[in-house]
N, C-alpha and C positions, 0 to 999 in steps of 0.2 A: 578305276579302285583298286587298291592293293589289297588283294584276297588270301588271305596267308592262313592256311588252315592247321599249320604246323606250331606258329609262333604268336598266334594270336591271343590275346589276354581272353580268361572264360569270363562271360557277366551271365546272370542270371534273373537278373532284375530287370522288369520293362520301364520303370520309372526313373533308374539309372543315366547318365548322361554318358556317351563315350563316342566315337567316332563312326563312322554309319558300314567302316570294312567289319571294325569290331562286331555291329551289332548281324549286318548278316551272318557273318560265319558263323555266329552263335546260335542264331533263328535257325540257318540250315542244318548245322549239326546236331540241335534239338537242346544244347543249353539253357536257350530263351524261349518259352512257351512250347514244352516237348508233347505237349497235346494238339499244337496247330497242325495244318496240311501245309506242304510247301510243294511250289508245283514252279520249276524253273524252265523257262527258255531260251535257247540258243543256237547259233551259229554252230554248225560240227569242231571248226578249227578252235573256238571259243569252250567247247564242252570239257575238256581235262581239267579245267581250272576247280572242278568240283571234285573233290578225292569220291572214288567210288564206293567206298563204305560209307559214304553220307547219302547215298540212294537207297531207297529199295525198287525201284522200279526204272528203267530208259524208256521214251517210245521213240519211234522216228517218224516226221511228217515226209512221205515221198512222191507228195504231191499226184499229179492226175494219172490215171492210166488210161492205157487208149479210149476205153470205152468213156472214161467222164471227160475228157478231151472233147471229144463230138459232143458229150451233151453238153459242154460249158459253149462253145459255139452254138448249137441251136438254140442255147437258152437266150445268147446277147443278140443274136442276128434274126430278127423277125422273118426276114424273105430267106425261106429253108434253100432256093436254088442258088440263090448265093452262098448260104453256111455250106454246101456238098462243094460248092466251085472253090472255097476257101479248104474245106478240110484235105482235097484232093491234092491244092499246093503244098501244104505243107507236108503232105507225107510222102511226095517225091522228093523231098530234101531232106536226108537222114539228118543234118545238122538243125533243122527247124522241127523236125518231127520229134526230137530228141529233146530239145529247149522248152516244146509245149507242155512237157511234163511239170514245168513250173506254171502256175495258174497267172502270175504276173505276164510272164512271155506272151501266156494266152491272149489275154488282154492286148495288148500292145500289136501282135499278130493282126486280131481284129480290129484294130482302130485303122492297122496302116493297109490292111488288103481290104477291108470293107469299103474304105475310100477309094482303092485305085481298080479292085475289079467292079467295083459298083458304078463308078462315075469314071474310068479307066486318067483318071488325075497322075500326074508325075509327081513320083515321091522324094521331096525335099529332105537334103543331107543336111544334119545339126552336129554341131563341134561337140566331143564330149571332153570331160573334165577329167583329164588324167593324172594331174595332181594328187586329188583326192583318192582315186581308184589306186595309184602305188603305192601312196599311203594304210591303203584298205580301209578307209572312213565311209561310213553310211549315213554316221549324221555329225551333223558340224554347228559349233556354235558361235557367238558373235565373233569371237577372235580368229574363226577361220574365215568369216565372209569380210571382217576387215582386212586381211589381208591378201585375197583376192581384189580388194578394192570395192568392196559391197554393203555400202552404212545398212543398219537395221531396219529404216524408215523404207530402203531401196529394197531390202529382201521381204518386207513386209507386201509391196509393192507386185514386186516378180511373184508371191504366192498367190497373190488376187488373180494375176491376169493368166497364171499359166499353173493350176492346179493340178495339169495331170501329167505335167512334168516337174514342178520343185512345189513343197507344201511348207508352210509353216504351224509347229504344232505348240499349245501352251501345256505345260507340264505342271504339275498340283504345286510346285514350288514358281509359279508363275515367271518360270525365265523359256525364253525361247529358242524352239530349236527347229532348224531346218533340213531338209530330207529330200534325197532324188528318191521319185518314186520307182524306179525304175533300173538302178546300177545293178542287180543282180544279174541282169541280163546283159550290161556292158550297154546298153541304151543311151541315148543322148541326156546329159545332165542337167547342161543350162540351154539357153535359148539365147540369141541374137534380138535386143529390143528391136531393132529395124524390122524385123522379119512376123512379130506378133499381130494376127489379126484375131480379134475379137466377135468379128460380127455373128459367130453362130455359139458362142460360148459365152457363157454366165460368170461373173467373176465371185470368189466366195467373199466372206465378210472379212477377213483380216484386210485384205487387199484394198477392198472397195473402202473400209472407213477411212484406210489412210488419203486416199483420191480425194475422199469426199471434207477430211479435216481441213488438208488445207491444196488444194486443187494447184499450187502454185511451186510446189514442192513435191517429190520432181519434176516439175512440168518440161524442162529443159531436155533432159533425159527420155518421155516420154512422147517427144512433139509427133513422131513419126506413127505413134501407134492409129491404128485402124481400127477404130471401135465402132458398132452397129447399135442399131434400137435397144439393143437387150440392154449392152452399158450404160447409154443413155438415159434409160429407165430406171434402172437401179441406182442411178445416181440422186435422180429425181426423188425415186421413192426414199434415200436412207436422209436427204433432205428433209422431207415431208415428214418421218417420221422422229426426226430430231426438233421440229417445230411443235410437233405435240407432247414431246417429251418434255419438254420446257413450258407448255402450255397446263399439261394435268398434274405433272409431278409434285405440286403442292398445294393444301387443303384449306381454305379457311375458313373455321368454322363461324358460324354467330353472322355478326353486324362488319358492314364494308369497315368501317373507323373502328371498329372492335377487331381489326386482323392481326389474328398469330397465326401468321403459316406455319403448317407443319406439313412433314414429309409425308406424302401420303402410304406410299408403303409400311411407314412403320408404324402408324396407327390406325390404318383399315381394319376393320373386324369382320370378316364374313359376315351375311347376312341369312335368314332363313328364306330360301325361295323355293318354291314348289313350282312344281309343272303341273299339269292338269286343272291350273285356274281355270276363271268363266270371268267372259266380261258382261256377265248379265250386271245390272243394274240394283242395286238393294236398296231399301227402305227405311235402313238406319244411317244414325251417324259415322262417320270413317272409324272414329275412335270407338265405339262400340262395337264396329266389326272386326276391329284387331283385336277386344278383347274378345269378340266370341271365338274367332279361330282359336286365339291362346288358351282356350279357356277346355277343350275339348283333348281327348284323347287322338295321341298320332293316329291318322289313319293311312290307309293306304296311297294316298298322293305321293310321288316320287318327288323326291326331294333334288336339286341341281344345282352346280357350282354356278356362277355366272359367268366364269368361261366356257362353260360348255352348252350355253341356251341354244346352239345352232345343231347339236349334235342329236340324230335321233335318238330315242329311247330304243332299250332291246327290243326285238321284233317288229320294230317300225321299220319298212322298207323306203317310204318316199321320204325324200330329203325336204330338210326345212327351208323354206327361202324366208317367209315374215314372219317375227316372233312377236307378240304383243305381250308387253310388259306391265302387270298393273300392280298397284300398291298405293296405300292412302299418302296423303301430303306429309312428307317430312319421313319416310317410311326409307328411303336410302335409294331411290331409283337414278337421279343423278350421279349420286358416289357410286355406284354398281356400274353405270355408263364410262364415269371417267376411269374409274381401276380398270376396266375393261380395256378401252382404250391404251392407258397407260401400259399394263402389260404387254399388247400388242407392239406397240411404240420400241417395247424394251427388247423385242424378239424374243419375248419368253412362251404363249401361246399362239396357236390360230394363224401360223405364220403362211399357211394357203393363202389366206384373203391379202390382197395387196394392196390396196388402199381404202380408209375408213372415214366419212364425212359425217361428224357430228353436227346437227341441226339442231339449235331451238324454236320450238313454235314460236315462243314470245319474241325472238327477234324475225322469223320467220312474216308475224304480223306487221312489220314495216310495209312487206313487200305486197300484201295484201290487194292494192287498187291499182298494181303496176302489172306489162309484160314482160316476158323475159323467156328465155331458153335455160335449159338443164345447166348446160355451158355456163353460161353469164353468171347464173345464182353463185354457183361451186366457185365460177374463178375471184367473183364479188369476195365472198367468204372467204377462201381458201387461198389469197393471192399467191401461194407456193406453185398453184398449179395452172397458172393460165397457161403456159405452151400445153398442156397436157390432152392427146386426145380420148375422153371420155367414153365414146364409143366404140373401143376397141375391143374386141370378143375374147379376147384372150385373157383381159383383167379380170380379176372377180372382187367387188368392190362392195362394200357394208356402206349403209347410210342408214346414220342413228337419227329417231326423229324423238327430240328429246319432251316432254312436256304436252299432251294432246289434248288436256283438261285447258291447256292457257291459250291454246288453236282458238283465234276469230275470224277464222276461213271458214268457206261454206266449205264442205267435203259432201259432195251426193254424186254416189257410186254408183248411182240408178241412170242419171239424167246427164253424166259431165260424157262427153263424146271421146272416141278413141284417141288414140294420141300418143306418136313411137319414136319423132324425131328430136334428137336432143339438144340439135342446134334450133328448132322452129321455137319461135314464142309466141306462149301462151298465160295465161294468167296461171297464178301461183296454186289455185284450187284444181286447177286441170291438170297442172305438172304432177304433184301429188299424189291426186285417186287412181291417175294413169300410171305415176311409179309403184303405188303398194299391190294394185290390181295386177301386175305386172305385163302390160301394155309397153310402156316403153322402160328400154334395160332388164328384159324379163330374167336374165341372169344374176342381177343384182340382188343380195342379200339386205332386208330391210327389217330393222329394229324399231319397233314405239315404243314407248312408254308412257302412262298414262295412270291418273286417278280412275276408281274405279265408276265413278257417276260419268267418264265422259268415254269409255272404251267400247260404247256399242256404238260409235261414230262410224268405226270398221265393221262393215259385215263381217260374221261368222267366214263367208266363203273364201274371202281373202288373207285368213291368217291360218297358218298351218301349225301353230303351236303356243299355248298363253300361258304363261309362267306370273307368279305371283309372290311377290316380295312382303312379307309375312313380318320383317325389322328382325330384332332380337331375339334369340329364345332365353331361358331364363341363366344359361351359362355365359352366353354372349354379353348380354349386358352387364355381368361382373367384370368379364373380360375387356370391354370397354372403359370403365372407372380404371380398373387397374391400369391399362393403358396410357389414359390420359390424364392420372393423377400421380405424381412420383411418390408419395407420402404413402405407403401402403396399410400405414397404421389408419391414417385417416381415410384411406378409400373403405375401408373396413367398417369404419362407423360409418359414413354415407352411404352403403349397400345395405347395413344392417336398420340402418332408419328408414330407406326406402323402402325394404321387406317388412317393416312394420306397419305401412298402409299401403292396404287393398289399392287404394284407386291410383298411388303415386307408383307402385309394382307393374302394376297395368299397365300403366301411360310411359313405363320406360321400356316397352317394345318396340318404341318410337325413338329414331337415334337422337334425333331432334330435342326429345323431352329429357333423353340423359345428357346431352349439353346441358339444357337449362338448369336441371336439378344439379348439376355437378358445379354450376356457374353460380347458382343459390347458397348449395349447402356448404360447398368448399370454403368461403367467405365465412358464413356464419359459424360455421364449428371451429375453422381457425380463430376466429377473433372474439371468438367464445360472447357474443353479443346478447344483448337482454333481450327477451319474450322467446314466446316459445319456437322452437324448429317448426317449421312448416309440414301439417299432415293434410290437409287438404289440396285440392288444384287448387281452388280460388287462392289460398295463400300464397301457393308457390309462384306461381304468376305473378301476383303482385309484388311480392320480393324482387322478382326478375325485375320488374319494370322499374321500381324503383331504386335498382343497384343501377342500370343503364340511365336515367333519367340525372341521379346524382352527378356519374359522371361527367355528364354532358353542359347539365345547366348550375350556375351557379345560385340565380335570381329563383325567389320562388314566382312570381309572376310572369318570368321566360318557362318556367317549367309549367305551369296552368297553360299556358297559349300552348306549348308543343303539344302536351298530352290532348287539351281538345281538340285540336285540329287534326292531330294523329287519329285520335278516338273518332271523328268526325269521315274520315275516311274508309276507317275499315269497319264502321255502322254503315255506311252508304255503300261499299262495296259487297260487303257480305249481303247486303238485302239483294245485291243484284247476282250474288255468287260466282264475283270476281276473286282472285289471289293475284293476278297481275295488274297494274294499273300503270297509264300513261299520262303523259304532260296535260291530256284533257281533264283526265280522271281529276289530277290533283286539285288545276285550277276552280272544278266544279265546287270544291271543300274550301275555295280560299287559301290555296297554296302554290306558292311559285316554285320555278324549277330552280335558283337558290334556297330559298329557306329549306325545300324539298332536299338538298345537299346536307344542310347543318342537322336534319332530323335525320340522316342517315344510320348514325349510334342507331335508334331503333327502325328505321325503314331502311331496309338494302336497298342499295342502288347497283345494279347489274349494268356495267356499261362495258361495250366491244369496240376499242380504238382501228379494229383492224377491218371492220365493216367497211368501210371506205365511201360507198355511197349513204350511207344508211347510220348514220352516227346518231342515232336515237337510246333514248335514256326509257329504261323499264324500273319500275319500283314493283317489291312487293315486302312482306313481313317476314320475320323468322322463320315464322311457320304459321299454317292457318289458324293456329290454338292462340296466339298472341295477338291476331289480328281478332280472334271470337271474343278474347280476353277484354282488349283495347275497345270493342265495339261495346262491350257489356259495360265497362267501363263508362265511357261515354254516355249511355243509357242512363246509369246511375243518377253521372252527375247533373247531367240536363234536368232529371227530375225533381232531383234536392235542392239544386244553387237555380234552374230556372223555370220549375213548374211545368215541364215538356214531358210528357209520355213521346216518346219518339216511334213507338212500335204501332199507335195510333194517327202520329204526327197531326197533332192537334194542341196551340197553342195556348194558353191560360190566360190569363190577366191576373196582376199582382194584386188584384182587389178583392173583398170582400168572399163569399163562403165557397167560390168556387177553388180558390186556391187551396183551403181545407179540403176540397172535395177531391184532389188529387194526390193520394199517396202511393205512396211504394207497394201497397197491395196491387193499388189500381194496375200499375206497370208491371207488377208479377203476374197478374192473371191474365192481361191481355196478349202478358210473353207465353204461358202456359198453354192459352188456346192457341194462340198461331205455330206455336211449337208442333202440338197435337197434330193440329192440319197438314203440315210441311208431310210433302210425299219422301222428300230423302231424308228428313232427318237433318237438314243443314243449318238449323236451331238448337238443337239439342243441348249441346255443349254451350254457348252462346247464352240458355238460361241457367245453366249449371252457376256458371261465372256469375250472370247478375243476380241469383238468389244468394250466393257464397258473399257475393259485396256488402249483402244488407248484415251479415253477419256482426257482431261487436270486434272481435277479432283484427278482422278486416277494416272494420271504420276508424279501428286506431291507427292502423299505417296510413290510411288514408286523411285523416286529419287535417293536413295540411290543404289538402285538394278542397275539401267540402267549405262552402262560404255560409251554409247553413247546415243545420244538423237536426235530425230528427230523431226521434226513439221509435226506432224498427222492432225492438221487442214484439211490443203487439202485434204489428202489420208483420209480422214472420208467423206468429202462431195466428195470425186468418190464413197465411199465404197456405202453412204446412196442413192445416183442415181444408183447406180449397183440394190441394194434390190428393192428399187421401181420396177426397171425394171422387176423381177424375180416374185416379184408380182403380175404384169400385164400379166404375163405367167399363161398359164392354169392349175395351180397346185394345188395341194388338198388342202384345208379350213387347214386343221391342220398346215400345213407345212408353208401357208400363215401369220396363226395366230403369228407362233414363229418367224417368219420374222418381225412383227410390234413390237414383245415385243424387238425383236435384233435394231429396229428403236428407241425404248425407251432408251435403252440402250446409245445408241448416242446422247443421248435428240433430237432428230427429230422427231416431233409429227407433220407436218406441214398436212400430209397425212389425219388422222384422225380430227383433229382440220377442216378441209376445209369439209370434210363429213358431221361433226355434225353440221356445218352450215346449211347443206342441212335438215338436219332432223328437228333440230327445226325448221324451217323455211316451214316445210310441203311440200315441194316443189322437193321431193327425185326422183319422178317419171316423174318430167317437163322436166327435163335435160337429156340428153343422157348421162349414166356414163360410164368411159371406167372401163375394168378388173379390174386396181388396186383398183377403186375406190369402185365397189362394193366389193371388200375384205374387205376394211376400213369398207365400212356398216356392215358386218359380225363382224369384227372388235369390232366395237364402241358398238353393240347388246352384245356379248359376253362379255365385258370387263367391262359394265355397272352396278352397284351398285345394279341396279334393279333382282329382282325374276326374271326369263323366266317363267312365269307361261301358258301365252294363246299368243300363235302367232295367229293374225287377218292381213289375207291377206290382207282384205281393206284398213286398215293402211296405203298401201306400196302402194297398187295398184286402192285404189278408184276412184283416179281421170282419171284412164284410161278406168276403164269399160264401160263408155259411150258414148269412143273415139274408136271406128273402126279404125280408122287411125294411131292411134299411132304406133309409130317406137318402141316398146317394147311388148311383150302379157305378160299376167299374169303368162303363161304357162315359162316364162322365169325368171322374177320377183320371181318365186316360186323355180326356180332351183337355181339361185345364192342365194336365203336366205334359202337353206336346211341346212346349219349349224345351223342357229338360231332355225329353227323350230324342227332339231333333238335336241336341248338343252331346248326345252319348252315341259311342258307337256301338254298342251292342243293346237291343231289346228284347228281354225277356217277358212275354205276354201269353204263355200258354198256359193253360189251364185256370184263366181268368173270368169266365161267363162273359168274354166281350160277343156283340153282335157286329151288324153291318152299318151301325150307327158309328162306330169307329172308325171305320175302313176311310171316309173321305178326307178326316182328320190325319190319319197315316199316309193315304195318296197325297198330300200336301205335303209333308214333311219330306217324301221322298222326292218333290217334285222342286222340293230346296236347294238351290245352289249351294248355300252354306250348311247344308244337313252332313253331319258325319256318321249317319247312319250307314252301316256297314252288312249289320245281319238283324234280320227281325224273324223272331219266333215266336208263333201264332197258334202252337198246337193246341188240340180240345178246346176247339171256340166255336161258337154258332155262327160263324158267317156267313155261310151259305152262298150261292150262285151271287146273287145281288150285292154280296158283300164284297167278295172280288174282283168282279168287276168294277166298281168304284176303285178298287188298289190297283186294279192293273191301267188306271189312270193316269196311275205316280208313277207308275212300273216304264210307264212306255215314254215319260219325260226326259229329256237328252240330260239333265241333269243329275236323274237319278244314280246313284251311285252303287245300289245296294247290290251285294253281294252273296249271301247267304239267306233264303226265303223259305222257311216251314210252315206249310199249311195240311200238315196233316191232320186225319180226323176233324175235318173243318165245318163238314155236311156239304159238301161240294157234287158237283153231277160234271158230266162232259159240257155243260156250258159253260163252266172255269174255262176248262182247258182252251176253249174258245178265247175268250178273252187275256187268257196268259200270252197263247201264242200270237195274239194280235198285239201285246206290249211287246213282248221280244223281239219280233221281226221290227216294231219302231223305234225301239232301243237294244241293239241286241249284245252289246259289248259288255256290260259291266257283270250282271249275275253269271256266276260259278255253281252254285251248289241250289237245285231245289227237291223240298220233298213232300210228296202230295199225295203219301201214304193212308191207307185207312179213310179214303175217299171212293166212291161209286163212277168209278170215270169211266168205266168200262171198255172196249175196246177202240170204238169211237171217239173216246176225247184222248186215249194218247194217239191216235192216228193223225188228230187236230194238231196236236203235237210235234210229231215225227216228222212234219214238211219244216218248220223252224229250226229243227235239229240239223237238219242240212245247210242251213244258210249258212253262206260261207265267215259273216260278222259274226254269228250265235257262237260264245264262250261258256257255254252249259259246259261243265266237266262233269257235274255229279246230277243223277238224275234217279230219285226213291220212288220207285211205284208200289212197294208194300201194301198185298191186301185191297188192292182197286177193284174187283171183280173182274180179272181180265182171263182172257182162255188163250190158247194156245195160236189161235189165230192172231194175235197181234204181235207172235215172235219172228212171223213175216216182215212185218211190217217196222222191226225193231232192230231186224237182220239188214234191211237196207239203210236205215241211219248207219247201222256200223260198218256196213262197206263204202259209205260214203265217205270221200277223199276230202269234204271239206268240214264233216261231224267232228267234235271235240271232246264228246264222249268221253269217261275215263273211268268213270263207275254207274254200273245199273245195278240198281235191288229190282226184283222182282220177284222177292220173298212173299208165301200166304194168296199167292193167285193159282189157279189150277190149269197149268201148262201143260202137264204130262210129259212123259218120252217125246211123243209127235212135237212140240212145240220147243223143248229142247232142238232137237235134229235140225228143225225150220233156222233157230237161233243161231245153230253151231256155222251155217252157210254165213253169217257175219263176223263171226269170229273169226274164220277161215280166210278172212279176205285180207290182201295186203295193207290195205287202208285202215285196217280194225286197232283204235288205239286203246281199247277197253284194257285196263290193268285190275278191277275188279267187279265180281261176279256173283252173288249174291240170289239165291235160289233156294232158301229155308219151305220146309212145306209145301212144295209145288208139285205133291203126289209122283215123283219120279221114283222110277225100277233101275234093276240093272240095265236096260236097256240105255239109259241117259249116261250109265255108265261108259258104256260103249262109244257112246258120240263124242262125251266128253275127254274120254283118251286120244279119239283122233284128232281132235283141240288142238289136245297138250303137244301131242306129236308134230305138229304141222309147222311148217317154218313161220307161217303170220305171227302164230300164237306168242311170240316172243317177250311181246307187252304186259300179257295175263300175271299178275305178280299175287291173287287172292281170288281164293274159289273156297264160297261158302255152299255148302250141297245138304245138311243138317237138316235132321226130321224129312227125310227120307229112305223108303224100303232100297237101297242101293245094292245089300247084304252083301256077303262074302265075295259074290263074282262079281256083280260092280265094282269092287273097290281092289279085286286083283286087276281088273281091267285096268284102273286107274294106275295101279302103281307098278305097271310094267312101262307107262308110259311116261313116268316122273324121271326116269331114269333116264330119257330121250334127251339130248344136247341141245333140240328143239326148247325145250319145256326150262321155261325160268319160274316155276312156282316159289312163291315163298313161305303161302300161309295158305294153309288146308284146312277146314272146318268140316267134321262127321261124324256131330253129335245126334246119336239117337239116328242111327244108319241101319239098324239090325247087322252088326258087326259079330266076328267071335274071332276067337282065337286062331281058325284058321287063315284067315287074311294077315295074319302077322309075319308070316313067312315073308311072304311078297314084297309086303310094304317093309321091313326090315333091310330087305335087299337095296329098295330103293332108296332108303335114308342113307346107305352105303355111298351113294354118286350122286342124289339127287341136290337140286339145291335150298330144300326144306328150309325155312326158318322155326316155323311156328306148325303145329301140329293138335288138334282138337279132335278127341276121341271120346267125350263125355257119355255118360249111357249108353254104353255097347259092354257086349258080352263077351268082353276079352278073356277073363280070368288070369292065373297068375303065370297061365302056362303059356299066354298070349304074351305077355308083358315079358317074357324071360325071352322069346323069340325075337320081340322089337330090339330088345337090349341089345343084340347082337350086332344088329344096325347104329345103334348109339353109339358103340362101344368102335365100332369103325373110326380111322382118322378122318376121313372123305366125308365123314358125316356133319352136318353143318346145322343139327336142331338144335334152338336154343330153347324155346316154347315149349312143353308136352304138360297138355292135359288128360286126365285120366280119371275123373269125377264120374263116381256109382258105376265101376266098369268089375266090379266083384273081385275087387284084390284083398290078399290077405298080407300077413307079414311075413310070405315069403317072395311076393314081389318087393320089396323094400330090400333085401339082401341082395337082388341084382341089379338092384337099381343104386345102393349104395355102392356095388362095384364098377357101374357107370360112372358114379360122382369121383371116384377115386382114380377113373382113366387118365391120363395124360392129355389124352386126344376127345376128351369130350368138351363137346361147348354149352353143355346144358346151363339154362341162368334162371329158369323158370320150369319150376314142376307144383302141378296140383293135384292132390291124392286124396282131395275129399269124399266122404261118402262112401267108405272102403272101411273092413274091419281089420284093419292095421294091428289096433292094439298096443300097448306099452313096447313089446318087444319089437316089433316090426319099427317103433321110432327109434328103438335102441340101436338099431343094425344101420338106419340111414343116419343118427347121428357120427358113426363110425367113416361114413364115408362124407361128411361136411367136414368132420377134421381133418380129413386129408387134403393135405397142401395143393394137390391138382386142382381140388372141388372147385368150381365158380359158380356155384349154386347161388343165389341174389333170393328169390323169391320161394317160399315155401309155405301152402295152403293143407291143412291137415284138419280141415272141416269137420264134425260127425266121424271120427275115427276110432272111438268108444276108446278115446284115452284117458289116462288119470294121472294122478300125480306124480307116480314114477317118471313119466314120460318127461315132465318138466325137469328131471335130473338129469336125464341123458340131453335135455337141449341146455341146457342149461352148460353141462359140460361142451360141447359141442361152440356153443357163444363165444366162449372163454379159450376157444381156440386161436390162437396167434396168425390161423391161417383160413380164420371164418369169415367169408366173405356174404354172407347175410344180411339182408337188406328188411325184407319185409317176411312176417312171420301169422298164419293165423289158426290161432287154436281154439278160434269158437267151437259150439254144442258139443264141448267135452267137459267129462265129470272130473275135473281138476281140482275145483276148490280152493281154499285158501292157502292149503298146504301146497299145493300145486305152484301157487305163483310164489309163495314162499320160497320153492326151491330155484324155481328160475330167477329169481332176485341176483344171487350172486353172479349169474351169467349177463343180466343186463348191467352190473355194474360196472363188469372187468373192461378193463382198460380196453382189451383187444376183439372188445363187442362193438359190432359194427351197423345192429338192427335200428332201422329209423322208423319202422309202422310194426304195432302188433296188436293185433285184432283178439 
């Protein structure tokens, strides 16, 4: 380009179009974007193009100096003897030694000499392209290549084959540049095609893709190339990636005949995936599980992106080989797998993996009765890989097994024999179990997806990581609808309607339900159909079914036949627990294969022609919930049209009273009973649909399908009464909650509405509630829109805590509300008169995998040792994720320590904070705990043992804990124990140990003297005490001598203390001088000197340190230090200092009077003041102080956020005087006491 600084047109607008040379010159001169930084690099010969007045600094890169040359060779060549020989040879030649200042020449020299000196091979000479050297060109464009007889495709091939000599680059404008890597050192530019040997080189993608796109061109010029296995493998891999890209780049939502292929990358919405899932089998329906997960507050479970599932979490050293990903039906497991594979095939992520082999269990089922080798199976499913050696150890392969819940193989990990040969034939279950447990291809990665109910087929010891796909978060739901529907106004209406129904909004966590809702609502809202828009699940699914059927069937008779046969299939397979069915399953229901193909508008047909040997057909419904709805419709139609109760499998004749005896209520009753007996809740949603179909609105929709009509109003009333009766019985909370959902489908909300009146009026505990009413309380809280973060028992039991004659105890209330507590993140149960009766229930919550509880406060309850023993059973459970436990003042002894120690040994990983203060644990109890604190798996970081009747002897035990390399302890509270100076001396041995990680130490009321000051001073000066950040020595008789000893070591470079509390330590003004000196150079940020006899003279000495530019103190507390207005004068001077860091000042309990506050106000108005918090409680102030403070608050330099004026004689007049300051625009005050 022509860069002319003298004649160039001046431009200052970034949006104005002009030539590139004009833009660049104006950008460099500063006319365009004058605030932008500009860095130009150039070879020296071209640097003069920029005039010297247009740059501020010139730097020159001069390459390696002599030591760096040697460092370069030693880093590049692992054989240090060989590196020394190369360095020696280069030093022997002046020209080579000089050229080695250039890094590229060092690389060339190493490349040549490493080969020659290491393997004694001859060096081949190569021709150079003198033409371009003569023209001083280092960068060539397409026209340069054509002049030399090289076309673009040929150049791409060369760049792939010879990347060390010649390379192709893609710039921002997508134009291809080719350059010679080593021209600056006069090395060879091109290479003869006949001499290229690729046996030990891996071509770059640019050249490889040209070869793979069309191997015939330019094959005539490449026929003499010698390439080894690496080149052949890369061609196979690129071909395989291309196959996977074609296979997974499109997604079809819904049914096969209703396919609308969409580009996956365009519509894919990230799903909510959590680490630390579990393969525990739960006893509730999958839909209710997702409801449970999203109704709780966010916990510390770690979210993970789908592309990172094989990456260890921070702090995890063990590599991840096997991942088990769980998620309910339709939650997005298969789509997540598909996106993972597509991203890999497109070269975006996980390129360290060489091959990915996705296999579906539903297809593997076809091979269950035959024997094959792993190599044979893979060559059948992936014909592109028939010639590939799967046992080659250098290959990193990933096997993805999708749909464990669809597996019909017998996976027995205990009895299956060991098997490690990929070429040896065996049954499929033997191959899979050995592949998963690592006997077969131990270096292979394994990814298994499953519905939760089937996840426990894989033993935990064979799984390195469990992740759980929880579907769409609330924001992701909206993102999905906006991506799927182009009309954003329509999208907003759909989102608004779904939000208005709690059941619909909850179900939209499931991606498939979002598709169903969009399918129904998009049509209804656009066409403005008559009738109400669906608000319940049953209405939504009924509309969806009828839409599909209308599109497929023109005649009513054909429609009836299809629904009945598909309904029968859905019902029978649901009773068997099957979501996937094969031809034999269809034949049992009277459906042949051709008929099934016709029905594939409702029943998805999955068929893979490339299976080769196994061209079987697999069938399934769009989603499990669609199958459940069809099954319920079949049961309803069988009852109404044929007088058959399918749940009892009993056919009634069409005669006499028996017809009348078969009513809708009979069907409802038998279904309710069977659903309550189900161990895994598989009939829960089926029951909701069945009951919903009997509601009048759905009867109207289904009128064409009903050959007979029955007035269901009376039957529904009887059904509602029966459901309420079952709720009142002692059934699990999961079953109870589903029955409330059933009442919603029947449009009966009377029980919940009744209980909500009690809740809103605050009279929940004033009345004796029935079992069903308590269940309604649980349901009301669990289905409210409020996130359950804190469960505060006092809100429920507050009125009975002061009533010893109450008809219900706090224990009983807690046990009734355990499901609510289980869904909460924090449980505040302190001061609630709880006993050991509550502990078994709390243990059950802690043991549940679905529990969200992370913090449990039980302070001041009569739990006793027997209660803690019950509670410890929950803490010991591997599913327990509790992190904070407060058991202070619970009437405990050393027996509780034994129980807690046992629990922590069994499950040491989750608990981080434990408070056992105000219990009679004694030394023996803490000794029991100390053993588990040294367990390398114990993550307890905070241990509070205040007032536990401990003596100095326990300090030796705790010192051993602090000295342990495996201890995680960061905070230790020992206040209110008779440790004395001798105990602190013993403890100091641990504090000085290099392994000690303690950051906070509290020693209030420990009967310490100045002797402890000396010991702790030695700790602060120790090189091993750098972790200690906070020290509390309040209410001990340290006196001035002890304080002076401490102050001297605060200045020590090893001391990193930032918080020091010395309340009531018998200090006087005599210690303030040394303390001021320490403040001038130490790291202290917070200093608490409350209740000491410092007087004004002491504060004056302190202020000398506070004004020092090196002082970092931000918080100073001087409560009741016998100060007067004289102290205010020196403190005002500190506030006015530009070097002061003071942000919080407490002068409460001192006789400052109005004159003192006036002096302080002057300092606060100073522009240098950074004060944000000022406490002046009980300082003998009157209304006059308010006038001065109002002036300070009105100052444009005021930074005050909090002001405490309580316990002063301000009166109304004072408040009136303060008001103008509060109203002033410059006032920044947020808290006024």
